N, C-alpha and C positions, 0 to 999 in steps of 0.2 A: 572823554572830556573835550570840550570845545574851548579853543583859545581865541582871544580877541585879536582881530586883524585890523590894523589901521594903516592908512596911506599917509605919507608925508605929502605936503601940498603939491610938490612937483610931480609926484607919482600919480596924484589924482588927475593932473593935467594929462599925463601920459595915457591914463586909462580913458579919459574922455575922448582922446584923439583916435582911439582904436576903432576899427571897422566893427559893425554890429556882430558879425559871425565870430570874429576873434574875441570880442567881449564875452560871448557865451562860453567860449573855451577857457578864457581867463577866469571867469566867475566860477566855473566848475573846479578848476585847479586851486583857486583860493579857498573854496569851500573844503576841498580835500586837505589843503594845508592847515586850515583851522583845526583839524582833527589830528594831523600828523606834522608837527612843526619841523621835524628833521627830515621831511620828505625831500628837500632840496640837497644840493651838493655844496659843500663849503668851497669858496672860491680860492683863497690864497692870493698868490701874485699873478697878475695878468699884465703882460707887457710892462713890467717894472712898476705896476700900480698895486699897492698893498690893499687888497680887499679881503683880508683874512677874517674880518668880523661879519661878513655877509655870505648869504647862500643864494643859489639860483635854482630855479626849476624851469623846465621847458614847456612850451605850449605850441600848438599848431605845427606839428612835425618838426620841432626844434627851431622854428623860424622866429619865435618870440621868446624872450626871457623875462621872468619875473624875478627881480632881485630884492631880497629881504634880509632883515636881521632879527634876531631874537633879543628882546629886551629882558634883562636879568636872566641870562641863559642858564644859570644854575637852578633857577626855579622860574620857568617861563611864565610870564604874565601877559606879554603882548608880542604879536608878530607884526613887525613894522615893514610895510612895503616901501622900498626906496626907488623903484623904477620898473617900468615895463617897456620893452622895446626890442627892436631887431638887433641881432648880433653884428651886423655889417661892420667889418673892420674893427671889431671890438668896441664900437662906439658907445654902446650902452654901458660898458664897464668904465669908460672914461667919464661919462656923464655921472654915474654913481659916485666915482671917486671925487669929482668936483662937489657934488651934493654933500658927501661926508665931510670933506675939508671945510666947506662953508658952514656946516652945522656946529663945528667945534668952537 
C-alpha cells in the first residue's frame, strides 16, 4: 500500500535548496517511505526539544535528515515532511521544533 507524502511549505523550500545529486537520494528515500511509513526512527527529546511526534530517516551517508510525522498515526493517511537538512549542531531539529510550535 502506498501512502500519500506531503511537504509543509518550509520543507518544500528545504527540498528546492538541495543539490541535484542529493535530491535524487531524497526522492528515492521518500518513495521508500511512501510504502513503509515506520521506516524512520522516532525522535523523542533532542537537546531539551520535544520532538516525540516526529520521525527521522537518513540520506547521503547520514549527512542529511528527512524529518516527518504521521498524520492520524493509528490509521496512517498522510506522511507529512517537516524538514530536510543537515544535522550540523542539531540545527535541523531546532528548525523543526520552531516549525511545529508555529503550526499550533
